[in-house]
C-alpha positions in Angstrom: -16.1 -15.2 35.2 -15.5 -16.0 31.6 -13.9 -13.5 29.2 -15.4 -12.9 25.8 -13.1 -13.8 22.9 -11.9 -10.6 21.2 -13.5 -9.8 17.8 -11.5 -10.2 14.6 -10.2 -6.9 13.2 -11.7 -7.8 9.8 -15.1 -7.7 11.4 -14.5 -4.1 12.6 -13.0 -2.9 9.3 -15.4 -4.5 6.8 -12.9 -7.1 5.6 -13.5 -8.5 2.2 -13.8 -12.1 3.2 -12.2 -15.1 1.4 -11.2 -15.4 -2.2 -14.0 -16.5 -4.5 -12.0 -19.6 -5.3 -13.0 -21.0 -1.9 -16.5 -21.7 -3.3 -15.6 -22.5 -6.9 -18.0 -25.1 -8.3 -20.2 -25.2 -5.2 -23.8 -24.0 -5.2 -24.3 -21.0 -2.8 -27.1 -18.6 -2.0 -26.1 -15.1 -2.7 -27.8 -12.6 -0.5 -25.9 -9.4 -1.3 -23.5 -7.9 -3.8 -21.4 -4.8 -2.8 -19.1 -3.0 -5.2 -16.2 -1.0 -4.0 -12.9 0.5 -5.2 -9.9 -0.5 -3.1 -6.2 0.2 -3.4 -4.2 -2.9 -4.4 -0.6 -3.5 -5.4 0.0 -3.3 -9.2 1.4 -6.4 -10.9 4.3 -6.5 -13.2 2.8 -7.0 -16.7 5.5 -9.5 -17.7 6.3 -11.5 -14.6 3.0 -11.0 -12.7 5.1 -10.1 -9.6 3.6 -7.8 -7.1 5.0 -4.2 -7.3 5.2 -1.6 -4.5 3.0 0.9 -6.4 -0.7 0.9 -5.6 -3.7 1.3 -8.0 -7.4 1.6 -7.4 -9.2 -1.5 -8.5 -12.9 -2.4 -8.4 -13.9 -5.4 -6.2 -17.2 -7.1 -5.7 -17.9 -8.5 -2.2 -20.4 -11.4 -2.4 -22.3 -12.1 0.8 -23.8 -15.6 0.9 -26.2 -17.3 3.3 -24.8 -17.4 6.8 -23.0 -14.1 6.2 -20.0 -15.8 4.5 -18.2 -13.2 2.4 -16.2 -13.8 -0.7 -14.5 -11.3 -3.1 -13.4 -11.0 -6.7 -11.3 -8.5 -8.6 -12.3 -10.1 -12.0 -13.5 -7.2 -14.2 -15.6 -9.4 -16.5 -17.4 -11.1 -13.5 -17.9 -7.8 -11.8 -19.5 -6.4 -15.0 -21.9 -9.4 -15.0 -22.7 -9.0 -11.3 -23.6 -5.3 -11.7 -26.5 -6.4 -13.9 -28.2 -8.1 -10.8 -30.8 -6.0 -9.0 -30.6 -6.1 -5.3 -34.4 -6.8 -5.2 -33.8 -10.1 -7.1 -31.6 -11.5 -4.2 -31.3 -14.0 -2.7 -30.4 -16.2 -5.6 -28.6 -19.5 -6.0 -25.3 -19.4 -8.0 -22.4 -21.6 -8.9 -19.2 -19.7 -9.7 -16.8 -21.6 -11.9 -13.7 -20.9 -14.1 -13.8 -21.6 -17.8 -10.7 -21.9 -20.0 -10.9 -19.7 -23.2 -8.7 -19.2 -26.2 -5.2 -17.8 -25.7 -4.7 -19.7 -22.4 -6.9 -17.3 -20.6 -9.5 -18.2 -17.9 -12.7 -16.4 -17.0 -15.3 -16.7 -14.2 -18.7 -18.0 -15.1 -22.0 -18.0 -13.2 -24.6 -20.8 -13.5 
């Protein structure tokens, strides 16, 4: 008699998946976009170090073909993704990072 492998807890709790960086620069077929607010640790504004205090932050969970899930906390990217109508999915996308003035970086979609 063979035992079934236990399920991953993330499957049972609706885990967010992997960081969007995992598919940076690769074409993917996006089948769903879900927007949530989750508690995350605040970051020190000067050092960027993680603090004990929590804050609510919007996250977008991007489901791709094959049910692979990726997430982003990038506010500008989330703002762009909210413009997509669910009826228009699936759609092919390439997520990339672009350097902008002031040493900042932003996510782009092509």
